[in-house]
VOPAGU-2260 file (C-alpha; in pm, 1 decimal, decimal comma):
REM VOPAGU-2260
SITE   aa  ch    i         X         Y         Z
SITE  ALA   A    0       1,1       4,3      -2,3
SITE  LEU   A    1     285,9     241,4      76,3
SITE  MET   A    2     459,9     158,6    -251,7
SITE  SER   A    3     149,2     245,3    -444,5
SITE  ASN   A    4     212,7     611,2    -376,2
SITE  PRO   A    5     492,7     763,4    -583,2
SITE  ILE   A    6     602,3    1015,9    -322,0
SITE  ARG   A    7     622,1     752,9     -49,5
SITE  LYS   A    8     798,5     505,0    -283,8
SITE  SER   A    9    1057,4     768,2    -378,7
SITE  ALA   A   10    1107,9     867,9     -14,9
SITE  PHE   A   11    1155,6     504,3      82,6
SITE  ALA   A   12    1401,5     447,0    -197,2
SITE  ASP   A   13    1606,8     756,1     -91,1
SITE  TRP   A   14    1603,7     649,4     268,3
SITE  LEU   A   15    1705,1     291,6     186,5
SITE  SER   A   16    1988,9     407,0     -35,4
SITE  ARG   A   17    2129,6     630,3     233,9
SITE  ARG   A   18    2094,9     359,3     495,8
SITE  VAL   A   19    2294,0     111,5     279,8
SITE  GLN   A   20    2555,1     366,6     206,0
SITE  ARG   A   21    2602,0     455,1     574,9
SITE  ALA   A   22    2614,0      89,6     669,9
SITE  SER   A   23    2897,6      31,6     421,7
SITE  GLN   A   24    3111,4     297,8     578,2
SITE  THR   A   25    3313,1     254,9     895,8
SITE  ARG   A   26    3207,6     509,0    1155,5
SITE  LYS   A   27    3382,9     579,4    1477,2
SITE  ILE   A   28    3135,1     625,8    1766,2
SITE  SER   A   29    3281,5     777,5    2080,2
SITE  ASN   A   30    2997,8     665,9    2298,1
SITE  PRO   A   31    2986,1     288,1    2329,9
SITE  THR   A   32    2607,6     282,5    2370,7
SITE  LYS   A   33    2435,4     132,9    2068,8
SITE  PRO   A   34    2246,0     366,7    1836,7
SITE  ARG   A   35    1874,0     354,1    1905,8
SITE  LYS   A   36    1557,7     441,9    1720,8
SITE  ALA   A   37    1274,1     656,2    1861,7
SITE  ALA   A   38     957,9     502,6    1727,5
SITE  HIS   A   39     736,4     798,6    1804,0
SITE  HIS   A   40     860,6    1009,7    1514,7
SITE  GLY   A   41    1048,5     758,8    1302,0
SITE  HIS   A   42    1388,8     934,3    1271,5
SITE  ARG   A   43    1724,0     760,5    1273,3
SITE  PHE   A   44    1956,8     848,6    1562,7
SITE  SER   A   45    2330,6     812,1    1625,9
SITE  HIS   A   46    2532,1     886,0    1932,1
SITE  ARG   A   47    2788,7    1160,5    1891,2
SITE  SER   A   48    3026,4    1296,0    2153,4
SITE  GLY   A   49    2950,3    1632,4    2309,3
SITE  SER   A   50    3187,2    1763,3    2577,1
SITE  GLY   A   51    3371,6    1434,1    2592,3
SITE  LYS   A   52    3187,4    1298,7    2897,7
SITE  SER   A   53    2880,0    1173,9    2721,1
SITE  GLY   A   54    2730,6    1156,5    2376,9
SITE  ILE   A   55    2428,8    1342,0    2249,3
SITE  ILE   A   56    2155,8    1194,4    2026,3
SITE  ALA   A   57    2176,7    1336,8    1676,3
SITE  ILE   A   58    1945,0    1287,2    1377,3
SITE  ASP   A   59    2127,7    1173,2    1063,6
SITE  ALA   A   60    1904,2    1358,1     825,1
SITE  GLY   A   61    1876,9    1680,8     628,8
SITE  GLY   A   62    1574,3    1908,0     644,8
SITE  GLN   A   63    1442,7    1775,5     319,1
SITE  GLU   A   64    1481,3    1414,3     422,6
SITE  VAL   A   65    1286,3    1488,0     749,4
SITE  LEU   A   66    1000,6    1623,7     532,8
SITE  GLU   A   67    1009,0    1319,3     305,4
SITE  ARG   A   68     993,6    1079,4     596,4
SITE  THR   A   69     696,9    1266,3     741,2
SITE  ALA   A   70     525,9    1259,8     395,0
SITE  TRP   A   71     576,9     887,0     384,9
SITE  ARG   A   72     387,9     852,8     709,3
SITE  VAL   A   73     114,4    1118,4     688,6
SITE  GLY   A   74     133,1    1239,8     325,5
SITE  SER   A   75    -225,4    1354,7     294,7
SITE  LYS   A   76    -220,0    1561,1     607,3
SITE  THR   A   77    -196,8    1942,1     591,4
SITE  PHE   A   78     167,6    2029,2     645,4
SITE  LEU   A   79     161,0    2408,1     619,4
SITE  TYR   A   80     -91,3    2678,3     602,4
SITE  CYS   A   81     -40,7    3048,6     552,6
SITE  ASP   A   82    -337,9    3273,4     582,7
SITE  ASP   A   83    -590,5    3132,9     329,1
SITE  GLU   A   84    -350,8    2883,0     155,0
SITE  GLU   A   85    -244,3    2532,2     265,0
SITE  ILE   A   86     -52,9    2237,8     130,0
SITE  THR   A   87     -19,9    1867,7     225,8
SITE  TYR   A   88     305,2    1688,4     309,0
SITE  GLU   A   89     291,8    1487,8     -12,5
SITE  ALA   A   90     229,5    1799,0    -228,3
SITE  ALA   A   91     505,6    1983,4     -42,2
SITE  VAL   A   92     767,3    1712,6    -118,8
SITE  GLU   A   93     661,4    1707,2    -488,2
SITE  ARG   A   94     657,4    2087,9    -525,9
SITE  SER   A   95     986,6    2137,2    -342,4
SITE  ARG   A   96    1159,7    1901,6    -594,3
SITE  LYS   A   97    1012,9    2108,0    -879,2
SITE  ILE   A   98    1148,3    2419,8    -707,2
SITE  ALA   A   99    1491,7    2253,3    -688,9
SITE  GLY   A  100    1474,1    2208,1   -1067,5
SITE  ALA   A  101    1373,9    2574,2   -1114,1
SITE  LEU   A  102    1672,7    2691,0    -895,7
SITE  ALA   A  103    1903,4    2453,1   -1086,0
SITE  SER   A  104    1786,0    2610,6   -1414,1
SITE  LEU   A  105    1904,8    2947,4   -1280,5
SITE  GLY   A  106    2254,5    2802,9   -1213,8
SITE  VAL   A  107    2220,5    2725,0    -840,4
SITE  ARG   A  108    2443,5    2438,0    -746,2
SITE  LYS   A  109    2537,0    2255,9    -426,2
SITE  GLY   A  110    2704,4    2494,5    -179,8
SITE  ASP   A  111    2564,2    2800,0    -341,4
SITE  ARG   A  112    2363,4    3054,1    -142,1
SITE  VAL   A  113    2011,7    3159,9    -231,1
SITE  GLY   A  114    1893,4    3491,2     -80,6
SITE  PHE   A  115    1534,1    3532,3      51,3
SITE  HIS   A  116    1391,3    3883,4      95,5
SITE  SER   A  117    1016,9    3821,3     114,4
SITE  VAL   A  118     712,8    3814,9     335,4
SITE  THR   A  119     615,9    3468,2     452,3
SITE  SER   A  120     427,0    3250,9     218,2
SITE  ILE   A  121     402,2    2876,0     125,2
SITE  ASP   A  122     618,7    2936,2    -181,7
SITE  PHE   A  123     882,7    3091,8      61,6
SITE  ALA   A  124     880,4    2783,1     284,0
SITE  LEU   A  125     894,9    2533,4     -10,0
SITE  ALA   A  126    1170,1    2740,5    -180,4
SITE  MET   A  127    1378,1    2679,3     131,5
SITE  TYR   A  128    1317,8    2299,9      94,4
SITE  GLY   A  129    1399,9    2337,5    -278,0
SITE  CYS   A  130    1742,4    2482,5    -177,4
SITE  TRP   A  131    1798,4    2184,4      51,3
SITE  ASN   A  132    1709,6    1937,7    -225,7
SITE  LEU   A  133    2002,6    2087,9    -422,6
SITE  GLY   A  134    2238,7    2115,1    -129,4
SITE  ALA   A  135    2221,8    2498,3    -148,8
SITE  ILE   A  136    2210,1    2729,2     146,4
SITE  ALA   A  137    1901,7    2940,2     224,7
SITE  ALA   A  138    1993,2    3290,9     336,4
SITE  LEU   A  139    1682,7    3435,1     504,3
SITE  ILE   A  140    1683,7    3817,1     525,3
SITE  ASP   A  141    1424,2    3985,5     734,3
SITE  PRO   A  142    1206,5    4207,2     513,8
SITE  ARG   A  143    1225,2    4479,2     778,7
SITE  ASN   A  144    1595,6    4523,5     678,4
SITE  GLY   A  145    1523,2    4684,4     350,6
SITE  PRO   A  146    1731,0    4994,4     411,7
SITE  THR   A  147    2038,9    4780,9     463,4
SITE  LEU   A  148    1946,0    4503,0     217,1
SITE  ASP   A  149    2274,1    4544,4      29,6
SITE  TYR   A  150    2475,9    4463,8     342,7
SITE  TYR   A  151    2300,2    4138,5     405,1
SITE  VAL   A  152    2306,5    4040,1      40,1
SITE  ASN   A  153    2673,2    4118,0      -7,9
SITE  ASP   A  154    2753,5    3936,0     320,7
SITE  ALA   A  155    2574,7    3622,1     204,6
SITE  ASP   A  156    2684,9    3655,0    -162,0
SITE  PRO   A  157    2382,6    3462,7    -306,4
SITE  ARG   A  158    2370,2    3356,9    -668,1
SITE  VAL   A  159    1993,9    3421,6    -683,1
SITE  LEU   A  160    1768,2    3657,5    -478,0
SITE  LEU   A  161    1405,0    3562,0    -426,7
SITE  PHE   A  162    1174,5    3853,3    -327,8
SITE  SER   A  163     804,3    3932,0    -295,8
SITE  ARG   A  164     632,2    4197,3    -505,7
SITE  GLY   A  165     570,5    4432,3    -212,6
SITE  LEU   A  166     946,8    4456,1    -157,6
SITE  ALA   A  167    1043,4    4509,1    -522,9
SITE  GLY   A  168    1109,9    4878,0    -460,2
SITE  GLN   A  169    1368,6    4794,5    -195,5
SITE  VAL   A  170    1542,7    4544,3    -430,0
SITE  GLU   A  171    1552,9    4788,8    -717,4
SITE  ARG   A  172    1692,6    5068,3    -509,3
SITE  LYS   A  173    1982,7    4842,2    -383,1
SITE  ARG   A  174    2035,1    4654,7    -709,3
SITE  LYS   A  175    2355,0    4834,3    -810,0
SITE  GLU   A  176    2511,3    4768,6    -472,0
SITE  MET   A  177    2435,8    4389,3    -493,8
SITE  LYS   A  178    2670,2    4308,2    -775,9
SITE  GLY   A  179    2705,4    3929,9    -688,9
SITE  VAL   A  180    2344,8    3848,3    -754,8
SITE  ARG   A  181    2305,7    3692,6   -1097,8
SITE  ARG   A  182    1929,4    3644,4   -1113,8
SITE  PHE   A  183    1631,2    3805,8    -937,0
SITE  VAL   A  184    1302,0    3614,2    -898,7
SITE  CYS   A  185     967,0    3754,4    -780,2
SITE  PHE   A  186     754,9    3511,2    -580,2
SITE  ASP   A  187     412,0    3652,2    -656,1
SITE  GLY   A  188     428,2    3811,0   -1001,2
SITE  PRO   A  189     627,9    3864,0   -1318,0
SITE  GLY   A  190     894,2    4068,2   -1140,9
SITE  LYS   A  191     760,9    4420,1   -1220,1
SITE  GLY   A  192     968,4    4690,8   -1062,8
SITE  VAL   A  193    1300,6    4498,0   -1081,6
SITE  ARG   A  194    1478,8    4496,8   -1405,1
SITE  GLY   A  195    1537,4    4149,4   -1547,8
SITE  ALA   A  196    1347,2    3971,1   -1273,2
SITE  VAL   A  197    1149,6    3656,4   -1366,6
SITE  GLY   A  198     820,5    3531,2   -1229,1
SITE  TRP   A  199     826,4    3240,6    -978,4
SITE  ARG   A  200     529,4    3030,6   -1071,8
SITE  GLN   A  201     601,6    3022,8   -1443,5
SITE  LEU   A  202     961,7    2930,3   -1362,4
SITE  VAL   A  203     863,3    2639,3   -1140,4
SITE  ARG   A  204     588,5    2520,4   -1377,2
SITE  ALA   A  205     839,5    2473,3   -1654,0
SITE  SER   A  206    1092,9    2290,2   -1440,3
SITE  LYS   A  207    1158,3    1912,0   -1380,6
SITE  PRO   A  208    1193,1    1764,1   -1032,8
SITE  VAL   A  209    1542,1    1744,8    -891,9
SITE  ARG   A  210    1669,4    1579,1    -572,8
SITE  LYS   A  211    2040,5    1571,9    -503,6
SITE  ASP   A  212    2226,8    1356,5    -240,5
SITE  VAL   A  213    2281,7    1591,6      52,8
SITE  LYS   A  214    2487,2    1493,3     361,9
SITE  ASP   A  215    2368,9    1574,3     708,3
SITE  THR   A  216    2685,2    1765,8     766,1
SITE  ASP   A  217    2628,4    1999,2     470,8
SITE  PRO   A  218    2531,9    2360,4     551,1
SITE  CYS   A  219    2163,8    2445,4     503,4
SITE  HIS   A  220    2068,1    2774,1     662,0
SITE  LEU   A  221    2222,5    3118,3     705,3
SITE  SER   A  222    2083,0    3368,9     951,1
SITE  TRP   A  223    2211,0    3685,1    1115,1
SITE  THR   A  224    2243,2    3808,7    1470,7
SITE  SER   A  225    2039,1    4110,6    1575,5
SITE  GLY   A  226    2337,7    4344,8    1548,3
SITE  SER   A  227    2291,1    4480,6    1904,0
SITE  THR   A  228    2679,2    4508,8    1947,1
SITE  GLY   A  229    2761,5    4618,0    1591,4
SITE  LEU   A  230    2684,9    4495,3    1241,5
SITE  PRO   A  231    2481,8    4172,2    1229,4
SITE  LYS   A  232    2698,6    3861,2    1188,9
SITE  GLY   A  233    2601,7    3567,8     974,4
SITE  ALA   A  234    2586,1    3222,1    1120,1
SITE  VAL   A  235    2563,1    2905,1     908,8
SITE  LEU   A  236    2393,3    2598,3    1044,1
SITE  ALA   A  237    2434,9    2243,0     910,2
SITE  HIS   A  238    2145,2    1997,1     849,7
SITE  GLU   A  239    2211,2    1765,2    1136,5
SITE  PRO   A  240    2234,1    2018,0    1421,7
SITE  THR   A  241    1928,5    2185,5    1289,9
SITE  ALA   A  242    1729,6    1864,9    1257,1
SITE  THR   A  243    1838,3    1751,5    1603,3
SITE  ALA   A  244    1764,6    2092,8    1770,7
SITE  THR   A  245    1415,0    2113,1    1614,5
SITE  SER   A  246    1332,0    1751,7    1711,8
SITE  CYS   A  247    1437,6    1831,6    2068,9
SITE  ILE   A  248    1216,0    2139,5    2071,8
SITE  ALA   A  249     918,4    1929,5    1951,1
SITE  GLU   A  250     999,5    1689,4    2228,6
SITE  ARG   A  251    1030,9    1945,1    2499,9
SITE  ILE   A  252     698,1    2119,4    2418,9
SITE  HIS   A  253     525,9    1781,3    2384,1
SITE  LEU   A  254     419,1    1850,6    2027,2
SITE  ARG   A  255     195,2    1573,8    1893,4
SITE  GLN   A  256     102,8    1464,1    1545,3
SITE  ASP   A  257    -266,0    1544,7    1588,1
SITE  GLU   A  258    -197,3    1909,9    1682,5
SITE  ALA   A  259    -136,3    2240,3    1507,5
SITE  THR   A  260      87,3    2535,1    1584,2
SITE  LEU   A  261      57,9    2902,0    1494,7
SITE  GLY   A  262     354,5    3129,9    1426,9
SITE  PRO   A  263     263,3    3494,9    1375,6
SITE  THR   A  264     616,6    3609,7    1304,6
SITE  GLY   A  265     790,5    3593,2     962,9
SITE  LEU   A  266     959,4    3277,0     836,1
SITE  SER   A  267    1284,9    3478,6     805,5
SITE  SER   A  268    1283,3    3481,4    1189,9
SITE  SER   A  269    1451,5    3191,2    1370,1
SITE  TYR   A  270    1159,2    3191,3    1611,6
SITE  HIS   A  271     930,2    3072,8    1336,8
SITE  LEU   A  272    1180,7    2850,0    1135,7
SITE  VAL   A  273    1347,1    2669,3    1422,8
SITE  ALA   A  274    1075,4    2675,0    1686,2
SITE  ASN   A  275     763,4    2625,1    1477,0
SITE  LEU   A  276     792,3    2509,9    1111,9
SITE  LEU   A  277    1074,5    2250,8    1147,8
SITE  PRO   A  278     950,9    2093,7    1475,5
SITE  GLY   A  279     609,6    2061,2    1314,8
SITE  ALA   A  280     755,8    1890,2    1015,0
SITE  ALA   A  281     950,2    1652,4    1234,8
SITE  ARG   A  282     636,4    1546,7    1419,2
SITE  GLY   A  283     392,2    1548,6    1131,5
SITE  CYS   A  284     158,3    1806,3    1283,8
SITE  THR   A  285      11,8    2105,4    1099,8
SITE  ALA   A  286     232,2    2411,8    1129,1
SITE  GLY   A  287     164,4    2755,4     988,4
SITE  ARG   A  288     171,7    3124,6     997,0
SITE  VAL   A  289    -140,1    3345,0    1011,9
SITE  ARG   A  290    -203,6    3709,6    1044,6
SITE  PRO   A  291    -196,1    3810,4    1415,6
SITE  LEU   A  292    -562,4    3921,4    1426,3
SITE  SER   A  293    -679,2    3578,0    1303,0
SITE  CYS   A  294    -474,6    3369,8    1540,6
SITE  ALA   A  295    -778,9    3292,1    1757,0
SITE  THR   A  296    -896,0    3041,5    1494,8
SITE  CYS   A  297    -723,2    2784,9    1277,0
SITE  PRO   A  298    -976,3    2675,9    1009,5
SITE  SER   A  299    -729,4    2485,8     798,6
SITE  ALA   A  300    -605,2    2250,9    1071,5
SITE  ASP   A  301    -895,0    2012,5    1028,2
SITE  GLY   A  302   -1021,9    2081,9    1382,1
SITE  ALA   A  303    -686,6    1990,1    1543,2
SITE  PRO   A  304    -623,7    2155,0    1880,5
SITE  VAL   A  305    -384,4    2448,0    1862,0
SITE  HIS   A  306     -87,9    2336,5    2068,1
SITE  ALA   A  307     121,0    2656,2    2094,2
SITE  VAL   A  308     160,9    3008,6    1954,8
SITE  ILE   A  309     534,1    3019,2    1891,8
SITE  GLY   A  310     763,6    3319,6    1815,9
SITE  LEU   A  311     587,9    3626,5    1952,1
SITE  GLY   A  312     916,3    3825,1    1928,1
SITE  GLN   A  313    1035,6    4109,2    2151,7
SITE  ASN   A  314     788,5    4239,2    2415,4
SITE  GLY   A  315     512,6    4017,0    2307,2
SITE  GLY   A  316     543,4    4091,5    1932,2
SITE  PRO   A  317     226,6    4165,1    1736,1
SITE  PHE   A  318      -5,6    4077,6    2023,3
SITE  GLY   A  319     133,2    4350,4    2249,5
SITE  PRO   A  320     294,1    4306,3    2591,0
SITE  GLY   A  321     146,8    4043,1    2813,8
SITE  LYS   A  322    -117,7    3919,0    2571,5
C-alpha cells in the first residue's frame, strides 16, 4: 500500500539508499552505547560525542529528508498553512523538488547561497526546501531590513535573490550595490519593478523535479544576529544540528502529530523557522503562519487543537505586551 504512492515510494528508496551507504562505511562512535531508534517520530539517531563526557543523540538527516519521511507517514495531512492557503506533506515534497529544478535552471548548485527577501508564504517555505534538495544554502533576510538590504546580500553573496512583489522597490533601489546576484526572482508576480526579474510560478511550472544527495553535515541555513553590538553577523547551520535541535524542541513542548501550531512572526525569523515550522515537520503536525488578528482560529487545521503560539518576538510581538 505504501509503495502504491509515488512520493512515499521515492522517499523510501532515498532512505534505503542512504541507509545502505552509511552501513557500508566505517564510523567511529565515541559513545559505546548502541544507536537507538525513537519509534514515536521515526527518525534515525546516532550517538555523537559532546563535551567528551557523554554523547548526544543526533538525527542523521537533512531538512528535506525529514520532510520526506513525514510525508511517507502522513502524506495527505496538511503540512503548512499561511493565511488562506495550505498544502499537504505529499504535495510539499513534490513541489519542493520542482522548485529545486527551477533553482538549478538558474545556475544554483550545491554549496551556493540563495537569498530570501520576502514576506512569509508557502512558496517561501517550499523554496527553502528546494534549496535543501540541491544542497544549497538558504539565506533568510528579514524584510524589515530593506534599508540595509545590500549589506545582508553582499555578506551572504547569493547567486539568486528571491523577493516578494511588495519589496520590489527595496530590491531595485539596492540593485547596483548587490553586484554578486546573478538572477532576481519575484515570488508573486512577473517581477515588475526590478529589471530582469523573472516570475516564480512560471519558472517552477516549466521545471523538472530534482533531488540531490545531501549529507547531514552539509550547511543548510544562514541567519544573522540582531546586531545589538555592531553589524549583524551571519551564522551558518548544518542540517544535522538543525534537525536535532528542532526535534528536541518538539519533544520538550510535547508536540503531537494530531496538533497544530501558529507562528505569527515571519519565516525569516529563527523563532518561526526553528521553533515552529521545522519541529512541526518533524512530528507530522500542522504548522503555519497566520495574520496576528486571526490567530484565535485555525480553520485549515482540520479541527486539530492549537498546541502553541510560537515566536511572539520582542515584548510580546504583534499581540502586544502580556497578551
